[in-house]
C-alpha positions, 0 to 999 in steps of 0.5 A: 282345066284339060288333061294337057294344060296339066302335064298330065297324060290324055285319053290313050289313043285306044280310049273307046267312050262308050266301052269305058262308060261302061266298064266304069258304070258296072264297076260301080254298080258292082260297089255299091252292090258291096255296100248294100251287102253289107247293109248300109243305106245309100242315096244314089244321084244321078248315077243309073246309065241314061241312054241304054235300057239295059245298063238301066235294067241291069243296075235296077236289078241289082239294087232292087235285089235290096231296099230301093226307093226309086225316086224321079227327080224333075223341074221344068224346062225353063228352071233347068236350062237357068240352073245348067246356065251357071253351070258353064261345063254342061252341054245345054244341048244334052240337057234338053235332049235329056229333059224330053226322055230321061223319064221315059218308060221309068216307074218310079216308087216317088216323084218330086218336082223340083221346079219352085227350089222347095226341097223340103216338100221333095224330101218330107214326100221321099220320107213319108213313102220310106215310112209307109212301105216301111222301107227303111227300118 
């Protein structure tokens, strides 16, 4: 539901979507860095900046200073479209564009494909990597 329909103020006129996204991203990465610095193990899902290589590099630099297992999660475009169609708040055009290029140039530690819906295999792949590399001991 839109904010104005809830009686909440809408975004200020000076709101700049790109700047606010970058500002939020920096604040989020700093907060995560705080937890990592205190020794917490964290699983982040879909939090890395998309579409801005500088922001992505910045995030990975922060996270790689700690123990990191960078996992690429993918599925077929057909399965992605099916999943997204069940979530009416998603923009199918954005999802298709993201599917086409989100993994370009990435160097993942582990890659898993969730097309068949078998999450156990993906989890076992990640856990095996963590055990083999002593990432989380």
